[in-house]
C-alpha positions in Angstrom: 29.7 23.7 12.4 27.0 26.1 11.2 28.5 28.7 13.4 31.9 28.1 11.9 30.5 28.4 8.3 28.8 31.7 9.2 32.0 33.0 10.8 33.9 32.0 7.7 31.4 34.0 5.6 31.8 37.0 7.9 35.6 36.7 7.8 35.5 36.8 4.0 33.3 39.8 4.1 35.6 41.5 6.5 38.6 40.7 4.2 36.8 42.2 1.3 36.0 45.3 3.4 39.6 45.4 4.5 40.8 45.3 0.9 38.6 48.3 0.1 40.3 50.2 3.0 43.9 49.3 2.2 44.7 52.9 1.1 43.0 54.3 4.2 45.1 51.9 6.4 48.2 52.9 4.5 47.5 56.6 5.1 46.9 56.0 8.8 50.2 54.1 9.1 52.0 56.8 7.2 50.5 59.4 9.6 51.9 57.5 12.6 49.2 55.0 13.6 50.7 51.9 15.3 49.7 48.3 14.8 47.9 48.1 18.2 45.5 50.9 17.5 44.7 49.5 14.0 44.1 46.1 15.4 41.9 47.5 18.1 39.9 49.5 15.6 39.3 46.6 13.3 38.5 44.2 16.1 36.0 46.7 17.7 34.2 46.9 14.3 34.2 43.1 14.0 32.9 42.6 17.5 30.2 45.3 17.1 29.0 43.6 13.9 29.0 40.2 15.7 27.0 41.6 18.6 24.4 43.3 16.3 24.0 39.9 14.5 23.7 38.2 17.9 20.9 40.5 19.0 19.1 39.9 15.7 19.5 36.2 16.1 18.0 36.3 19.6 14.9 38.0 18.2 14.4 35.1 15.8 15.3 32.6 18.5 12.2 33.5 20.6 10.1 32.4 17.6 12.3 29.4 16.9 12.0 28.1 20.5 8.2 28.6 20.4 8.0 26.5 17.2 10.3 23.9 18.7 8.2 23.6 21.8 5.1 23.0 19.7 6.7 20.5 17.3 8.9 18.5 19.8 7.7 15.0 20.3 6.2 13.8 23.6 9.3 11.7 24.4 11.6 14.7 24.1 12.7 15.5 27.7 11.5 18.8 29.1 10.8 20.4 25.7 8.5 22.9 27.3 11.2 24.0 29.7 13.5 25.2 26.8 13.5 29.0 27.0 15.7 31.9 26.2 16.9 32.7 29.7 20.0 34.4 31.3 22.2 31.5 30.5 21.3 31.6 26.9 21.9 35.3 26.8 25.3 34.9 28.4 26.3 32.2 26.1 25.2 34.3 23.1 27.1 37.3 24.3 30.3 35.2 24.9 29.9 33.5 21.5 29.5 36.9 19.7 32.5 38.4 21.4 34.7 35.3 20.9 33.7 34.8 17.2 34.0 38.6 16.6 37.6 38.6 17.9 38.7 35.2 16.4 37.5 35.9 12.9 38.2 39.6 13.0 41.9 38.8 13.6 42.2 37.5 10.0 41.5 40.9 8.3 43.2 42.7 11.1 46.4 40.7 10.6 46.2 41.2 6.8 45.7 45.0 7.3 48.6 45.6 9.7 51.0 43.5 7.6 50.3 45.2 4.3 53.1 47.1 2.6 52.4 50.8 3.2 54.1 52.0 -0.1 52.0 49.5 -2.1 48.8 50.6 -0.4 49.5 54.3 -1.1 50.4 53.6 -4.8 47.1 51.7 -5.4 44.5 53.4 -7.5 40.8 53.1 -6.9 40.8 49.8 -8.8 41.1 46.8 -6.5 44.0 44.6 -7.3 44.4 40.9 -6.5 47.3 39.3 -4.8 48.1 35.7 -4.3 48.1 36.0 -0.5 44.7 37.6 -0.4 43.3 35.1 -2.8 44.7 32.3 -0.8 43.1 33.5 2.5 39.7 33.9 1.0 39.8 30.6 -0.9 40.9 28.8 2.3 37.8 30.1 4.1 35.5 29.0 1.2 37.1 25.6 1.2 36.5 25.4 4.9 32.8 26.3 4.4 32.4 23.6 1.8 34.1 21.0 4.0 32.0 21.7 7.0 28.8 21.8 4.9 29.8 18.5 3.4 30.1 16.8 6.9 26.7 18.2 7.9 25.1 17.0 4.7 26.6 13.6 5.1 25.2 13.3 8.6 21.8 14.5 7.3 22.0 12.1 4.4 22.7 9.1 6.6 19.8 10.0 8.9 17.4 10.4 5.9 18.6 7.1 4.6 18.0 5.6 8.1 14.5 6.9 8.4 13.6 5.7 4.9 14.9 2.2 5.8 13.0 2.2 9.1 9.8 3.1 7.4 10.3 0.4 4.9 11.0 -2.2 7.6 8.3 -4.9 7.8 7.2 -5.0 11.5 6.4 -8.7 11.2 2.7 -8.2 10.9 0.3 -6.4 8.5 -0.8 -3.1 10.2 -3.2 -2.1 7.4 -6.9 -1.7 8.3 -6.3 -2.6 11.9 -7.8 -0.5 14.7 -6.8 -1.0 18.3 -8.0 0.0 21.8 -6.1 -0.4 25.1 -7.8 -1.1 28.4 -6.4 -1.5 31.9 -8.7 -3.6 34.1 -8.9 -1.8 37.4 -10.4 -2.9 40.7 -10.5 -5.8 43.2 -12.9 -7.5 40.8 -10.0 -8.5 38.6 -7.0 -9.0 41.0 -6.5 -9.9 44.6 -3.2 -8.7 45.9 -3.9 -9.3 49.6 -1.4 -12.2 49.6 1.3 -10.3 47.9 3.2 -9.3 51.1 3.4 -12.9 52.4 3.9 -15.0 49.3 4.9 -12.5 46.6 2.0 -13.8 44.5 -1.2 -12.1 43.3 -4.4 -13.8 42.2 -5.9 -13.0 38.9 -9.6 -13.5 39.3 -12.0 -15.1 36.8 -13.6 -11.8 35.6 -10.4 -11.2 33.6 -11.0 -14.1 31.4 -14.7 -13.3 31.3 -13.9 -9.8 30.1 -11.7 -11.1 27.3 -14.3 -13.6 26.1 -17.2 -11.1 26.3 -15.1 -8.3 24.7 -14.3 -10.5 21.7 -18.0 -11.6 21.3 -19.5 -8.1 21.6 -16.9 -6.3 19.5 -17.4 -8.9 16.7 -21.0 -7.7 16.5 -20.2 -4.0 16.0 -20.9 -2.9 12.4 -17.8 -2.5 10.1 -15.8 -5.0 12.2 -14.6 -7.9 10.1 -12.6 -9.7 12.7 -11.3 -9.1 16.2 -8.5 -10.5 18.4 -7.0 -9.8 21.8 -3.5 -9.7 23.2 -1.7 -8.4 26.3 0.2 -5.8 24.4 0.1 -4.5 20.8 3.6 -4.7 19.2 5.5 -1.4 19.0 3.3 0.1 21.7 5.4 2.8 23.5 4.3 1.7 27.0 4.4 -2.0 26.3 5.4 -4.0 29.4 5.8 -7.6 28.2 6.1 -10.2 30.8 9.5 -11.9 30.6 9.6 -14.8 33.0 12.3 -17.3 33.3 11.7 -20.8 31.8 13.3 -24.2 31.6 13.3 -26.7 28.7 12.2 -30.1 29.7 15.2 -32.5 29.8 17.8 -29.8 30.3 19.2 -29.2 33.8 19.7 -25.7 35.3 22.1 -25.4 38.2 20.7 -22.1 39.5 17.9 -19.7 38.9 20.3 -17.1 37.6 21.1 -19.4 34.7 17.4 -19.6 33.6 16.8 -17.8 30.3 14.0 -15.4 30.0 11.5 -14.9 27.1 8.8 -12.4 26.2 5.4 -13.8 26.8 2.0 -12.8 25.3 -1.4 -14.2 26.1 -3.6 -14.0 23.0 -7.0 -15.0 21.6 -7.2 -17.9 19.2 -7.4 -15.9 15.9 -4.6 -13.4 16.8 -2.1 -14.7 14.2 -4.6 -14.6 11.4 -5.9 -11.1 12.1 -2.4 -9.7 12.6 -1.0 -11.4 9.5 1.7 -13.2 11.4 2.6 -16.3 9.4 2.6 -19.7 11.1 5.8 -21.3 9.8 5.5 -24.7 11.4 2.8 -26.6 13.3 -0.3 -24.6 14.3 -1.3 -21.5 16.2 -3.5 -21.1 19.3 -7.0 -22.5 18.8 -10.4 -22.5 20.7 -9.6 -26.0 21.9 -6.6 -24.7 24.0 -8.7 -24.4 27.2 -7.6 -25.0 30.9 -9.0 -28.6 30.8 -6.9 -29.6 27.8 -3.1 -30.0 27.5 -1.3 -26.7 28.0 0.5 -25.6 24.8 2.7 -22.7 23.7 3.6 -21.2 20.3 7.1 -19.8 19.9 8.5 -17.3 17.4 11.3 -18.0 14.9 13.9 -16.1 17.0 13.3 -18.4 20.0 13.5 -21.5 17.8 16.8 -20.4 16.4 18.3 -19.4 19.7 17.4 -22.5 21.8 17.0 -25.3 19.2 19.1 -24.0 16.3 18.8 -26.7 13.6 16.5 -29.0 15.7 12.8 -29.0 15.3 11.2 -27.6 18.5 7.7 -28.9 17.8 6.8 -31.4 20.5 9.4 -30.2 23.0 8.2 -28.9 26.3 9.0 -25.8 28.4 7.7 -24.5 31.7 7.7 -21.0 33.3 8.8 -20.1 36.8 6.3 -17.2 37.5 3.5 -19.3 39.0 3.2 -22.4 41.2 0.3 -23.4 39.0 2.4 -23.6 35.9 2.5 -26.9 34.0 4.9 -28.1 31.3 3.7 -26.6 28.0 4.2 -28.4 24.7 5.4 -26.4 21.7 2.8 -26.8 19.0 3.9 -24.1 16.5 6.5 -21.7 15.3 5.4 -18.3 13.9 7.2 -15.4 12.2 9.1 -12.8 14.2 7.5 -9.5 15.3 9.4 -6.3 16.2 8.1 -5.9 19.8 9.6 -2.6 20.9 11.3 -0.9 18.0 11.5 -1.3 14.2 15.3 -1.0 14.5 15.8 -3.5 17.3 16.0 -7.2 16.3 13.1 -9.4 17.3 13.6 -11.1 20.6 12.5 -14.6 21.6 8.8 -14.6 22.3 6.1 -17.1 23.2 2.3 -17.0 22.8 -0.2 -18.6 25.1 -3.9 -18.8 25.0 -5.4 -16.4 27.4 -7.6 -19.3 28.7 -4.5 -21.2 29.7 -2.9 -18.6 31.9 -2.4 -19.5 35.6 -4.4 -17.5 38.2 -1.7 -17.1 40.7 1.4 -15.3 39.4 4.3 -13.3 40.7 3.2 -9.8 41.5 5.8 -8.3 39.1 3.9 -9.7 36.1 0.4 -8.6 37.1 0.4 -5.5 35.0 0.5 -7.6 31.8 -2.4 -9.7 33.0 -4.7 -6.8 33.6 -3.7 -4.8 30.5 -5.3 -5.9 27.2 -5.1 -4.7 23.6 -8.3 -5.2 21.6 -7.5 -5.3 17.9 -10.1 -5.2 15.1 -9.8 -5.5 11.3 -11.9 -3.0 9.4 -11.9 -1.3 6.0 -13.5 1.8 7.4 -12.1 3.2 10.7 -15.0 5.6 11.3 -15.7 7.6 14.3 -18.8 5.5 15.0 -16.7 2.4 15.1 -14.3 3.9 17.6 -17.1 5.0 19.7 -18.6 1.6 19.5 -15.4 0.0 20.7 -15.1 2.4 23.6 -18.7 1.9 24.6 -18.5 -1.9 24.5 -15.4 -2.0 26.7 -16.8 0.6 29.1 -20.0 -1.4 29.5 -18.0 -4.5 30.3 -15.5 -2.8 32.6 -17.0 0.6 33.7 -14.3 1.4 36.2 -11.4 0.7 33.8 -9.6 3.2 31.6 -10.0 2.9 27.8 -7.4 4.7 25.8 -5.1 4.6 22.8 -7.9 4.0 20.2 -5.9 4.4 17.0 -5.0 2.8 13.7 -2.2 0.3 14.1 -0.3 1.7 11.0 -0.1 5.0 12.9 1.5 3.2 15.8 4.0 1.6 13.5 4.8 5.0 11.9 5.0 6.6 15.3 7.7 4.1 16.4 10.0 5.7 13.9 9.4 9.1 15.5 12.7 9.6 17.3 14.7 9.0 14.1 12.3 11.1 12.1 12.7 14.0 14.6 16.5 13.8 14.6 16.5 13.6 10.9 14.4 16.8 10.6 16.8 18.6 12.9 19.8 17.5 10.9 18.0 18.4 7.6 17.3 21.9 8.9 20.9 22.4 10.1 22.4 21.0 6.9 20.1 23.2 4.8 21.3 26.3 6.6 24.9 25.2 6.2 24.3 24.6 2.4 22.7 28.0 2.0 25.6 29.7 3.9 28.2 27.9 1.9 26.4 28.9 -1.4 26.3 32.5 -0.3 30.0 32.3 0.6 31.0 30.8 -2.7 28.9 33.4 -4.6 30.5 36.2 -2.7 34.1 35.1 -3.2 33.6 34.4 -6.9 31.8 37.7 -7.4 34.6 39.6 -5.7 37.2 37.7 -7.6 35.5 38.6 -10.9 35.5 42.3 -9.7 39.2 42.1 -8.9 40.0 40.5 -12.2 37.9 42.9 -14.3 41.0 44.4 -15.9 42.6 41.0 -16.6 39.4 39.5 -18.1 38.8 42.7 -20.2 42.3 42.4 -21.5 41.8 38.7 -22.4 38.7 39.5 -24.3 40.4 42.4 -26.1 43.1 40.0 -27.2 40.5 37.6 -28.6 39.2 35.4 -25.7 35.7 34.2 -26.4 32.9 34.5 -23.7 32.7 30.8 -23.2 36.5 30.7 -22.5 36.1 33.4 -19.8 33.1 31.6 -18.4 35.1 28.4 -18.2 38.0 30.2 -16.6 35.8 31.6 -13.7 33.9 28.3 -13.3 37.2 26.4 -13.2 38.3 28.4 -10.2 35.0 27.7 -8.4 35.2 23.9 -9.2 38.7 23.6 -7.9 37.6 25.2 -4.6 34.6 22.8 -4.5 36.7 19.7 -5.2 39.2 20.6 -2.6 36.5 21.3 0.0 34.7 18.0 -0.8 38.0 16.1 -0.4 38.7 17.7 3.0 35.0 17.2 4.0 35.2 13.6 3.0 38.1 13.1 5.3 36.2 14.9 8.1 33.1 12.8 7.5 35.1 9.6 8.3 35.8 11.1 11.7 32.2 12.5 12.3 29.9 9.8 11.0 31.0 7.0 13.4 29.5 9.3 16.2 26.1 8.6 14.5 26.6 4.8 14.4 24.2 4.1 17.3 21.4 6.0 15.5 21.8 4.4 12.1 19.8 1.5 10.9 20.4 -0.5 7.8 23.1 1.9 6.6 26.8 2.0 7.3 28.6 5.1 8.6 30.6 5.2 5.4 27.7 4.8 3.0 29.1 5.1 -0.6 25.8 6.2 -2.3 25.3 8.9 0.3 28.9 10.1 -0.1 28.5 10.3 -3.9 25.1 12.0 -3.7 26.3 14.7 -1.2 29.5 15.3 -3.2 27.4 15.7 -6.4 25.0 18.1 -4.6 27.8 20.3 -3.3 29.5 20.4 -6.6 26.2 21.3 -8.3 25.5 24.0 -5.7 29.0 25.4 -6.2 28.5 25.5 -10.0 25.1 27.2 -9.5 26.5 29.8 -7.1 29.4 30.7 -9.3 27.6 30.6 -12.6 25.9 34.0 -12.1 29.2 36.0 -11.5 30.8 33.9 -14.3 28.1 35.0 -16.7 28.6 38.5 -15.5 32.3 38.2 -16.4 31.5 37.4 -20.0 29.6 40.7 -20.3 32.6 42.8 -19.5 33.2 45.6 -22.0 36.9 45.4 -23.0 37.1 48.9 -24.2 35.6 50.5 -21.1 37.9 48.4 -18.9 41.0 49.5 -20.8 39.9 53.1 -20.8 39.7 53.0 -17.0 43.5 52.5 -16.9 
């Protein structure tokens, strides 16, 4: 679309250039030049200009690609592999030739179909014709319509990013610091029976690490509270366990019919530290040990899906990922948390005390058992605190990797990264389109004022006031703007549904965005046409009439 807007600008410039050469073309035709030679000459000039512009664009593209490689997010596929290579050069060459021919045809057609006698009779003053005005105005309307579509898309993405950043993740990320650790070595897991039984054994040092990590981290200066979970919500690499489960008292005819649920093992104070509200019942406590009754806390999404209007407190469920599993009684319902993305609705999730996890589990879920997120609440996330957390974990698990020490609010903000990145790209493209459209409007109105100098001078000589001349010129620009906005509005109804999968909290046909973009384009049109309109009010009627 930006390419089309640029080409429309070039076509308008070529039309203006062609108007200035009407007498030259008329002389050539009178001396025997045929239409084919005239078209060939004009198209050659057009393609040459296009190729020169393409070469200049390639020079800037090397810098642009370098900037993109530096600023592209980690998740963007093969960003460092984006280079200006032979394919790009070939594409640029073909684009320049095609656009040069396609948009050079408009002035070429206008030139060869001009009336030779009229061209030869013209004086040095440029005169306006309805046909020439119509062609230029059509190109300007096209620019405005295309810019409108791009601005609508950018506006919807900006609206989406704002809504994503305002979305509550289900917990309070402020003043939280987290560190990730993957417990490595035979000390923590025995997978020798995996081939025969499909089960792995999680060894006691895993629970010992959890208990000691909580105790030692709590003693680090500046730490107000500490908790532990398998995975921090919204973590990019989160690999929640999602075993199948059965509800006591409900019969399941086959394993394929078993529902699955996300499962987290947590420390007792996890909900309080994270700010996750306990809606009914209670959370996980220190008394939830292996020797006591096994319990589970579910989130509101699970309660609504499986119990709807019933109270799930007191009901029992059991998981199918371990032969050691026992029926677990539901003792509480907590608020929903966005597990993977701020834009994805919360999924059913259960929370279990890390002390009540079975030791033998299906091998597919072992990664969750040996990965732990340590979370602390602090008012001062200093470098000393981060080093203290890293040192504490390394002393307890010297062979294990400690990584991802960061503020939780940064993790939440980072989860909106894909939408923010797409929004920035659309903002850049839309800004270029808006600037090009503004340049095109300014050029057409300026040339129109130049063509109408005699008419406007005559009006002023007959008594027209400057504000009347100003209104006359601005009215022409506003008509073009309104027509372009109307066509762009129709085009946006076809384009914005293509963004539907990327939008969040906003419809593809968002009325406030449509109104804002329409107002912006009309304002830009007014600004771009105001300067030549003011110039028109300063025309000297006597000088204009003397030129005749």
